[in-house]
DSSP file (Angstrom, degrees, kcal/mol; ACC not computed):
  #  RESIDUE AA STRUCTURE BP1 BP2  ACC     N-H-->O    O-->H-N    N-H-->O    O-->H-N    TCO  KAPPA ALPHA  PHI   PSI    X-CA   Y-CA   Z-CA
    1    1 A M              0   0    0      0, 0.0     2,-0.3     0, 0.0    65,-0.1   0.000 360.0 360.0 360.0 131.1   -1.6   -2.3  -26.1
    2    2 A I        -     0   0    0     63,-0.1     2,-0.3    66,-0.0    65,-0.2  -0.602 360.0-169.9 -78.8 133.4    1.4   -3.9  -27.8
    3    3 A K  E     -A   66   0A   0     63,-3.6    63,-2.0    -2,-0.3     2,-0.4  -0.786  20.3-115.8-119.7 163.6    3.3   -1.6  -30.2
    4    4 A N  E     -A   65   0A   0     88,-0.4    88,-2.7    -2,-0.3     2,-0.4  -0.828  29.1-173.6-102.3 140.3    6.0   -2.2  -32.8
    5    5 A F  E     -AB  64  91A   0     59,-2.6    59,-2.9    -2,-0.4     2,-0.5  -0.997  18.0-148.4-134.9 137.1    9.5   -0.6  -32.4
    6    6 A M  E     -AB  63  90A   0     84,-2.8    84,-2.4    -2,-0.4     2,-0.5  -0.918  20.0-163.5 -99.9 128.2   12.5   -0.5  -34.8
    7    7 A V  E     -AB  62  89A   0     55,-2.9    55,-2.5    -2,-0.5     2,-0.5  -0.962   5.7-158.0-118.9 125.0   15.7   -0.4  -32.8
    8    8 A I  E     -AB  61  88A   0     80,-2.4    80,-2.3    -2,-0.5     2,-0.4  -0.891  12.2-165.1-102.9 125.7   19.0    0.6  -34.4
    9    9 A H  E     -AB  60  87A   0     51,-3.1    51,-2.1    -2,-0.5     2,-0.4  -0.906   9.8-171.1-113.9 137.8   22.1   -0.7  -32.6
   10   10 A D  E     -AB  59  86A   0     76,-2.5    76,-2.4    -2,-0.4    49,-0.2  -0.989  29.0-121.5-127.1 121.4   25.7    0.6  -33.2
   11   11 A V  E     - B   0  85A   0     47,-2.1    74,-0.3    -2,-0.4     3,-0.1  -0.324  16.6-129.6 -63.3 140.0   28.5   -1.4  -31.5
   12   12 A H  S    S-     0   0    0     72,-2.7     2,-0.3     1,-0.2    -1,-0.1   0.922  73.3 -41.7 -55.5 -49.4   30.6    0.8  -29.2
   13   13 A D  S  > S-     0   0    0     71,-0.3     4,-2.1     1,-0.0    -1,-0.2  -0.938  70.1 -73.8-167.6-179.4   33.9   -0.4  -30.7
   14   14 A D  H  > S+     0   0    0     -2,-0.3     4,-2.2     1,-0.2     5,-0.2   0.863 127.1  54.1 -61.3 -36.7   35.8   -3.4  -32.0
   15   15 A E  H  > S+     0   0    0      1,-0.2     4,-2.1     2,-0.2    -1,-0.2   0.916 109.2  47.6 -64.0 -43.0   36.3   -4.8  -28.5
   16   16 A A  H  > S+     0   0    0      2,-0.2     4,-2.5     1,-0.2    -2,-0.2   0.867 109.2  55.1 -65.4 -36.4   32.5   -4.6  -27.8
   17   17 A A  H  X S+     0   0    0     -4,-2.1     4,-2.2     2,-0.2    -2,-0.2   0.930 109.7  45.6 -62.0 -45.4   31.8   -6.3  -31.2
   18   18 A E  H  X S+     0   0    0     -4,-2.2     4,-2.1     1,-0.2    -2,-0.2   0.884 112.0  51.9 -65.9 -37.8   34.1   -9.2  -30.2
   19   19 A A  H  X S+     0   0    0     -4,-2.1     4,-2.4     2,-0.2    -2,-0.2   0.897 109.6  49.8 -64.8 -40.1   32.5   -9.4  -26.8
   20   20 A Y  H  X S+     0   0    0     -4,-2.5     4,-2.7     2,-0.2    -2,-0.2   0.912 109.2  51.5 -64.8 -42.5   29.0   -9.5  -28.3
   21   21 A K  H  X S+     0   0    0     -4,-2.2     4,-2.3     2,-0.2    -2,-0.2   0.908 111.5  47.4 -61.1 -41.6   30.1  -12.3  -30.7
   22   22 A S  H  X S+     0   0    0     -4,-2.1     4,-2.1     2,-0.2    -1,-0.2   0.912 111.0  51.8 -64.0 -43.0   31.4  -14.3  -27.8
   23   23 A Y  H  X S+     0   0    0     -4,-2.4     4,-1.9     2,-0.2    -2,-0.2   0.922 110.7  47.9 -58.9 -46.4   28.2  -13.7  -25.8
   24   24 A F  H  X S+     0   0    0     -4,-2.7     4,-2.2     1,-0.2    -2,-0.2   0.919 110.5  51.0 -62.6 -44.7   26.1  -14.9  -28.7
   25   25 A R  H  < S+     0   0    0     -4,-2.3    -1,-0.2     1,-0.2    -2,-0.2   0.855 110.0  50.6 -62.6 -34.8   28.2  -18.0  -29.2
   26   26 A E  H  < S+     0   0    0     -4,-2.1    -1,-0.2     1,-0.2    -2,-0.2   0.873 112.4  47.0 -68.8 -36.8   27.9  -18.8  -25.5
   27   27 A M  H  < S+     0   0    0     -4,-1.9     2,-0.4    -5,-0.2    -2,-0.2   0.851 117.8  40.7 -72.5 -34.6   24.1  -18.4  -25.7
   28   28 A H  S  < S-     0   0    0     -4,-2.2     4,-0.1    -5,-0.1    -1,-0.1  -0.900  80.5-122.4-123.3 144.0   23.6  -20.5  -28.8
   29   29 A A        -     0   0    0      2,-0.4    -1,-0.1    -2,-0.4    -2,-0.1   0.002  53.1 -78.0 -66.8-177.8   25.2  -23.8  -29.9
   30   30 A D  S    S+     0   0    0      1,-0.1     2,-0.4     0, 0.0    -1,-0.1   0.844 124.8  32.5 -54.7 -34.4   27.1  -24.0  -33.2
   31   31 A T  S    S+     0   0    0      2,-0.0    -2,-0.4     0, 0.0     2,-0.3  -0.960  70.2 179.1-123.0 145.2   23.7  -24.2  -34.9
   32   32 A V        -     0   0    0     -2,-0.4     2,-0.1    -4,-0.1    -4,-0.0  -0.989  18.3-139.4-144.2 134.4   20.5  -22.5  -33.8
   33   33 A T     >  -     0   0    0     -2,-0.3     4,-2.5     1,-0.1     5,-0.2  -0.447  28.7-110.5 -87.1 165.2   17.1  -22.5  -35.5
   34   34 A H  H  > S+     0   0    0      1,-0.2     4,-2.7     2,-0.2     5,-0.1   0.895 120.8  52.2 -59.7 -39.6   14.8  -19.5  -35.8
   35   35 A G  H  > S+     0   0    0      2,-0.2     4,-1.5     1,-0.2    -1,-0.2   0.903 109.3  47.9 -64.9 -41.7   12.5  -21.2  -33.3
   36   36 A E  H  > S+     0   0    0      2,-0.2     4,-0.8     1,-0.2    -2,-0.2   0.917 113.2  48.8 -64.5 -42.8   15.2  -21.7  -30.8
   37   37 A W  H >< S+     0   0    0     -4,-2.5     3,-1.3     1,-0.2     4,-0.4   0.928 107.2  55.8 -60.7 -45.1   16.4  -18.1  -31.2
   38   38 A A  H >< S+     0   0    0     -4,-2.7     3,-1.2     1,-0.3     4,-0.2   0.837 100.1  59.0 -60.4 -34.3   12.8  -16.8  -30.8
   39   39 A K  H >< S+     0   0    0     -4,-1.5     3,-0.5     1,-0.2    -1,-0.3   0.794 105.1  50.9 -64.6 -26.5   12.4  -18.6  -27.4
   40   40 A T  T << S+     0   0    0     -3,-1.3    -1,-0.2    -4,-0.8    -2,-0.2   0.507 100.7  63.6 -88.4  -4.0   15.4  -16.6  -26.1
   41   41 A T  T <  S+     0   0    0     -3,-1.2     7,-2.0    -4,-0.4     2,-0.8   0.342  71.1 103.4-106.1   6.9   14.0  -13.2  -27.2
   42   42 A V  B <   -C   47   0A   0     -3,-0.5     5,-0.2    -4,-0.2     2,-0.2  -0.812  55.5-178.7 -89.4 112.5   10.9  -13.1  -25.0
   43   43 A G        -     0   0    0      3,-1.6    32,-0.1    -2,-0.8    -2,-0.1  -0.528  42.2-107.0-109.1 175.2   11.7  -10.7  -22.2
   44   44 A E  S    S+     0   0    0     -2,-0.2     3,-0.1     1,-0.1    -1,-0.1   0.840 118.9  21.4 -66.5 -34.8   10.1   -9.3  -19.2
   45   45 A F  S    S+     0   0    0      1,-0.3    22,-0.5    26,-0.1     2,-0.3   0.709 132.2   2.2-108.6 -27.3    9.6   -5.9  -20.7
   46   46 A A  E     - D   0  66A   0     20,-0.1    -3,-1.6    26,-0.1     2,-0.4  -0.974  58.5-131.5-157.9 162.2    9.7   -6.5  -24.5
   47   47 A T  E     -CD  42  65A   0     18,-2.4    18,-2.4    -2,-0.3     2,-0.5  -0.989  13.3-142.2-126.2 128.5   10.1   -9.2  -27.2
   48   48 A A  E     + D   0  64A   0     -7,-2.0    16,-0.3    -2,-0.4    -7,-0.1  -0.765  24.0 171.4 -84.6 129.2   12.5   -9.1  -30.1
   49   49 A I  E     +     0   0A   0     14,-3.4     2,-0.3    -2,-0.5    15,-0.2   0.603  60.9  18.9-116.5 -15.3   10.8  -10.7  -33.1
   50   50 A Q  E     - D   0  63A   0     13,-1.2    13,-2.6     2,-0.0     2,-0.4  -0.990  57.5-166.4-152.5 149.0   13.2   -9.9  -36.0
   51   51 A V  E     - D   0  62A   0     -2,-0.3     2,-0.4    11,-0.2    11,-0.2  -0.998   2.9-164.3-136.4 141.2   16.9   -9.0  -36.4
   52   52 A W  E     + D   0  61A   0      9,-3.0     9,-2.3    -2,-0.4     2,-0.3  -0.995  25.8 145.4-122.2 128.7   18.8   -7.7  -39.4
   53   53 A Q  E     - D   0  60A   0     -2,-0.4     2,-0.2     7,-0.2     7,-0.1  -0.967  40.0-122.8-159.6 146.5   22.6   -7.7  -39.4
   54   54 A G    >   -     0   0    0      5,-0.7     3,-0.9    -2,-0.3     5,-0.1  -0.482  25.6-119.6 -85.6 161.8   25.3   -8.2  -41.9
   55   55 A S  T 3  S+     0   0    0      1,-0.2    -1,-0.1    -2,-0.2     0, 0.0   0.808 113.9  30.2 -69.7 -29.9   28.0  -10.9  -41.6
   56   56 A N  T 3  S+     0   0    0      2,-0.0     2,-0.3     0, 0.0    -1,-0.2  -0.194 104.0  98.6-122.6  40.6   30.8   -8.3  -41.6
   57   57 A S    <   -     0   0    0     -3,-0.9     0, 0.0     2,-0.1     0, 0.0  -0.950  55.8-156.1-131.6 147.7   29.0   -5.4  -39.9
   58   58 A N  S    S+     0   0    0     -2,-0.3   -47,-2.1   -47,-0.1     2,-0.4  -0.010  73.8  95.9-105.6  26.2   28.8   -3.9  -36.5
   59   59 A F  E     +A   10   0A   0    -49,-0.2    -5,-0.7    -5,-0.1     2,-0.3  -0.976  52.4 175.9-119.6 127.9   25.4   -2.3  -37.3
   60   60 A Y  E     -AD   9  53A   0    -51,-2.1   -51,-3.1    -2,-0.4     2,-0.4  -0.928  18.7-158.5-133.0 153.6   22.2   -4.1  -36.3
   61   61 A C  E     -AD   8  52A   0     -9,-2.3    -9,-3.0    -2,-0.3     2,-0.4  -0.995  11.6-169.7-129.4 140.2   18.5   -3.5  -36.4
   62   62 A T  E     -AD   7  51A   0    -55,-2.5   -55,-2.9    -2,-0.4     2,-0.6  -0.993  17.5-141.9-131.4 137.8   15.9   -5.3  -34.3
   63   63 A H  E     -AD   6  50A   0    -13,-2.6   -14,-3.4    -2,-0.4   -13,-1.2  -0.890  29.9-176.0 -96.1 117.8   12.1   -5.3  -34.5
   64   64 A F  E     -AD   5  48A   0    -59,-2.9   -59,-2.6    -2,-0.6     2,-0.4  -0.811  19.7-150.9-111.7 153.8   10.7   -5.3  -30.9
   65   65 A Q  E     +AD   4  47A   0    -18,-2.4   -18,-2.4    -2,-0.3     2,-0.3  -0.998  37.9 130.9-121.1 132.4    7.2   -5.5  -29.6
   66   66 A A  E     -AD   3  46A   0    -63,-2.0   -63,-3.6    -2,-0.4   -20,-0.1  -0.948  64.5-104.0-163.9 173.6    6.4   -3.8  -26.3
   67   67 A V  S    S+     0   0    0    -22,-0.5     2,-0.3    -2,-0.3   -63,-0.1   0.712  98.3   4.5 -84.2 -20.3    3.9   -1.4  -24.6
   68   68 A S     >  -     0   0    0    -65,-0.1     4,-1.3     1,-0.1    -1,-0.2  -0.990  69.5-109.2-157.6 162.7    6.3    1.5  -24.7
   69   69 A E  H  > S+     0   0    0     -2,-0.3     4,-2.1     1,-0.2     3,-0.3   0.895 118.4  58.0 -58.3 -41.8    9.7    2.8  -25.9
   70   70 A D  H  > S+     0   0    0      1,-0.2     4,-2.5     2,-0.2    -1,-0.2   0.872 101.5  55.1 -58.8 -38.3   10.8    2.8  -22.2
   71   71 A H  H  > S+     0   0    0      2,-0.2     4,-2.2     1,-0.2    -1,-0.2   0.862 105.7  52.1 -64.8 -35.0   10.0   -0.9  -22.0
   72   72 A V  H  X S+     0   0    0     -4,-1.3     4,-2.6    -3,-0.3    -2,-0.2   0.948 110.8  46.8 -65.4 -47.5   12.3   -1.6  -25.0
   73   73 A Y  H  X S+     0   0    0     -4,-2.1     4,-2.2     1,-0.2    -2,-0.2   0.898 111.4  52.6 -60.7 -39.4   15.2    0.3  -23.3
   74   74 A K  H  X S+     0   0    0     -4,-2.5     4,-2.6     2,-0.2    -1,-0.2   0.905 109.9  48.8 -61.1 -41.0   14.5   -1.6  -20.1
   75   75 A Q  H  X S+     0   0    0     -4,-2.2     4,-2.2     2,-0.2     6,-0.2   0.918 108.7  51.8 -67.4 -42.7   14.6   -4.9  -21.9
   76   76 A L  H  <>S+     0   0    0     -4,-2.6     5,-2.4     1,-0.2     6,-0.6   0.915 113.2  46.5 -57.9 -41.9   17.9   -4.0  -23.6
   77   77 A G  H ><5S+     0   0    0     -4,-2.2     3,-1.1     3,-0.2    -2,-0.2   0.904 108.9  54.1 -65.7 -42.2   19.3   -3.2  -20.2
   78   78 A A  H 3<5S+     0   0    0     -4,-2.6    -1,-0.2     1,-0.3    -2,-0.2   0.851 111.2  46.1 -61.9 -34.4   18.0   -6.4  -18.6
   79   79 A W  T 3<5S-     0   0    0     -4,-2.2    -1,-0.3    -5,-0.1    -2,-0.2   0.518 113.6-120.8 -84.6  -5.5   19.7   -8.4  -21.3
   80   80 A G  T X 5 +     0   0    0     -3,-1.1     3,-1.4    -4,-0.4     4,-0.3   0.683  68.4 138.5  76.5  17.5   22.9   -6.4  -20.8
   81   81 A M  G >>< +     0   0    0     -5,-2.4     4,-2.4     1,-0.3     3,-1.7   0.753  57.0  73.5 -68.7 -23.0   22.9   -5.2  -24.4
   82   82 A D  G 34 S+     0   0    0     -6,-0.6    -1,-0.3     1,-0.3    -5,-0.1   0.684  86.0  65.2 -66.2 -16.0   24.0   -1.7  -23.4
   83   83 A R  G <4 S+     0   0    0     -3,-1.4    -1,-0.3     1,-0.1    -2,-0.2   0.706 115.2  29.4 -75.9 -17.8   27.5   -3.0  -22.7
   84   84 A F  T <4 S+     0   0    0     -3,-1.7   -72,-2.7    -4,-0.3   -71,-0.3   0.769 122.2  32.9-104.7 -37.4   27.8   -3.8  -26.4
   85   85 A F  E  <  -B   11   0A   0     -4,-2.4     2,-0.5   -74,-0.3   -74,-0.2  -0.821  56.0-136.2-127.3 155.0   25.7   -1.2  -28.3
   86   86 A N  E     -B   10   0A   0    -76,-2.4   -76,-2.5    -2,-0.3     2,-0.4  -0.943  41.4-162.1 -95.1 133.3   24.3    2.3  -28.3
   87   87 A S  E     -B    9   0A   0     -2,-0.5     2,-0.5   -78,-0.2   -78,-0.2  -0.949  19.7-160.3-127.1 143.0   20.7    1.8  -29.3
   88   88 A M  E     -B    8   0A   0    -80,-2.3   -80,-2.4    -2,-0.4     2,-0.5  -0.987  14.0-153.8-120.2 123.6   18.0    4.1  -30.7
   89   89 A V  E     -B    7   0A   0     -2,-0.5     2,-0.4   -82,-0.2   -82,-0.2  -0.845  13.3-178.6-102.5 128.8   14.4    3.0  -30.3
   90   90 A I  E     -B    6   0A   0    -84,-2.4   -84,-2.8    -2,-0.5     2,-0.3  -0.989  25.3-129.9-129.4 122.9   11.8    4.3  -32.8
   91   91 A E  E     -B    5   0A   0     -2,-0.4     2,-0.6   -86,-0.2   -86,-0.3  -0.549  18.4-161.8 -69.8 132.7    8.1    3.5  -32.6
   92   92 A T        -     0   0    0    -88,-2.7   -88,-0.4    -2,-0.3    -1,-0.1  -0.895   6.6-172.9-118.1  99.4    6.8    2.2  -35.9
   93   93 A E  S    S+     0   0    0     -2,-0.6     2,-0.6     1,-0.1    -1,-0.1   0.770  72.5  56.3 -66.7 -25.9    3.1    2.5  -35.8
   94   94 A R        +     0   0    0     -3,-0.1     2,-0.5   -90,-0.0    -1,-0.1  -0.938  62.0 177.3-113.1 121.0    2.7    0.7  -39.1
   95   95 A F        +     0   0    0     -2,-0.6     2,-0.4     2,-0.0    12,-0.2  -0.966   5.2 175.1-123.2 112.2    4.1   -2.7  -39.5
   96   96 A T        +     0   0    0     -2,-0.5     2,-0.3    10,-0.1    -2,-0.0  -0.965   8.7 160.3-120.0 133.0    3.4   -4.4  -42.9
   97   97 A S    >   -     0   0    0     -2,-0.4     3,-1.2     4,-0.1    -2,-0.0  -0.995  49.2-135.1-154.8 143.2    4.9   -7.8  -43.8
   98   98 A A  T 3  S+     0   0    0     -2,-0.3     4,-0.1     1,-0.2    -1,-0.1   0.627 108.1  67.3 -68.1 -12.9    4.5  -10.7  -46.1
   99   99 A L  T 3  S+     0   0    0      2,-0.1    -1,-0.2     3,-0.0     3,-0.1   0.612  84.4  87.5 -83.4 -13.1    5.1  -12.8  -43.0
  100  100 A L  S <  S-     0   0    0     -3,-1.2    -4,-0.0     1,-0.2     4,-0.0  -0.411 103.7 -70.7 -79.6 162.1    1.8  -11.6  -41.4
  101  101 A P    >   -     0   0    0      0, 0.0     3,-1.9     0, 0.0    -1,-0.2  -0.291  44.3-131.4 -54.7 132.8   -1.5  -13.5  -42.1
  102  102 A E  T 3  S+     0   0    0      1,-0.3    -2,-0.1    -3,-0.1    -3,-0.0   0.694 104.5  51.7 -65.6 -18.6   -2.4  -12.7  -45.7
  103  103 A D  T 3  S+     0   0    0      2,-0.1     2,-0.3     0, 0.0    -1,-0.3   0.413  82.2 112.3 -97.4   2.3   -6.0  -11.8  -44.8
  104  104 A E  S <  S-     0   0    0     -3,-1.9     2,-0.2     1,-0.1    -4,-0.1  -0.604  73.1-117.5 -77.0 131.2   -5.0   -9.3  -42.1
  105  105 A E        -     0   0    0     -2,-0.3     2,-0.3     1,-0.1    -1,-0.1  -0.441  24.6-120.8 -72.8 139.3   -5.9   -5.8  -43.1
  106  106 A I        -     0   0    0     -2,-0.2     2,-0.5     1,-0.1   -10,-0.1  -0.585  26.0-112.8 -78.2 137.6   -3.1   -3.3  -43.4
  107  107 A D        +     0   0    0     -2,-0.3     3,-0.2   -12,-0.2    -1,-0.1  -0.614  35.4 178.4 -70.0 118.8   -3.1   -0.2  -41.2
  108  108 A K    >   +     0   0    0     -2,-0.5     3,-1.1     1,-0.1     4,-0.5   0.156  42.4 116.3-109.8  16.9   -3.7    2.8  -43.6
  109  109 A T  G >  S+     0   0    0      1,-0.3     3,-1.4     2,-0.2    -1,-0.1   0.875  73.3  56.6 -53.9 -42.8   -3.8    5.5  -41.0
  110  110 A Y  G 3  S+     0   0    0      1,-0.3    -1,-0.3    -3,-0.2    -2,-0.1   0.810 105.4  52.0 -58.9 -32.5   -0.7    7.2  -42.4
  111  111 A F  G <  S+     0   0    0     -3,-1.1    -1,-0.3     2,-0.0    -2,-0.2   0.463  85.8 105.6 -90.5  -2.2   -2.3    7.5  -45.8
  112  112 A R    <         0   0    0     -3,-1.4    -3,-0.0    -4,-0.5     0, 0.0  -0.466 360.0 360.0 -78.8 152.1   -5.5    9.2  -44.7
  113  113 A E              0   0    0     -2,-0.1    -1,-0.1     0, 0.0    -3,-0.1   0.454 360.0 360.0 -81.3 360.0   -6.0   12.9  -45.3
């Protein structure tokens, strides 16, 4: 069963931040569409489906889908992200978004008595 995970990344240091920026520029041309980016985030163990990051920040959050927390860590390792970041993986059992189909029912398990 595929689960949702929020992953919080903190860059090791300024040198790692610059290395990550170079890595990203090498992977993507001067411009990259959301669709082009999405094709590069499907991994063997997990898939990144959303990223949040500021323009002047070394703090990032990624929404992953995978079967387990371990699979997310494996994917981060497979992509070499551990050379840039310390990452904390948190399973988020409830994922609600305006981007999901509008007729899809929201999981209300958390709110039950």
